[in-house]
Backbone bond lengths (Angstrom), bond angles and torsions (degrees), N, CA, C in turn:
res aa  C-N    CA-C-N  psi(-1)  N-CA   C-N-CA  omega(-1)  CA-C   N-CA-C  phi
1 X - - - 1.514 - - 1.463 117.97 -
2 X 1.331 113.83 -45.81 1.545 114.87 176.57 1.567 110.90 -69.88
3 X 1.405 115.78 -32.78 1.455 113.65 -177.17 1.502 106.39 -72.08
4 X 1.355 121.20 -32.59 1.379 121.83 -178.53 1.527 111.60 -65.00
5 X 1.257 117.79 -38.23 1.518 126.74 177.62 1.508 104.16 -65.24
6 X 1.293 121.78 -47.51 1.432 121.14 -178.83 1.620 112.76 -62.78
7 X 1.261 111.01 -42.48 1.529 113.04 178.31 1.481 111.03 -63.05
8 X 1.457 118.95 -43.83 1.380 120.79 174.21 1.458 117.65 -54.33
9 X 1.367 114.80 -45.48 1.462 121.12 177.22 1.571 111.04 -61.79
10 X 1.357 115.08 -46.29 1.446 114.33 177.93 1.523 114.43 -63.69
11 X 1.343 114.57 -39.15 1.448 116.43 178.39 1.504 111.27 -58.02
12 X 1.342 113.58 -45.33 1.545 117.40 -177.63 1.518 110.87 -65.11
13 X 1.310 114.74 -35.69 1.459 115.23 177.35 1.578 109.84 -68.28
14 X 1.257 118.97 -43.67 1.506 121.55 175.79 1.518 110.52 -54.45
15 X 1.323 113.87 -49.84 1.422 119.38 179.78 1.533 111.15 -57.43
16 X 1.284 118.79 -43.31 1.486 120.07 179.30 1.515 108.66 -66.77
17 X 1.331 120.20 -37.39 1.506 119.28 178.79 1.524 112.46 -68.83
18 X 1.482 112.09 -34.17 1.453 112.93 -179.32 1.504 114.51 -89.35
19 X 1.351 114.84 0.03 1.490 114.80 -174.64 1.468 109.93 -68.49
20 X 1.324 119.07 135.14 1.508 121.51 178.93 1.512 110.12 -70.34
21 X 1.363 113.13 144.76 1.442 117.58 -176.99 1.422 110.50 -63.88
22 X 1.384 121.25 144.88 1.407 122.01 -178.51 1.573 108.26 -118.05
23 X 1.274 116.84 121.69 1.426 122.92 -174.92 1.633 103.62 -92.21
């Protein structure tokens, strides 16, 4: 359970960093 939450948080962070800039 804890690992899944950590993976989800890490994935969200990665998505935010890789998100293309929106003008």
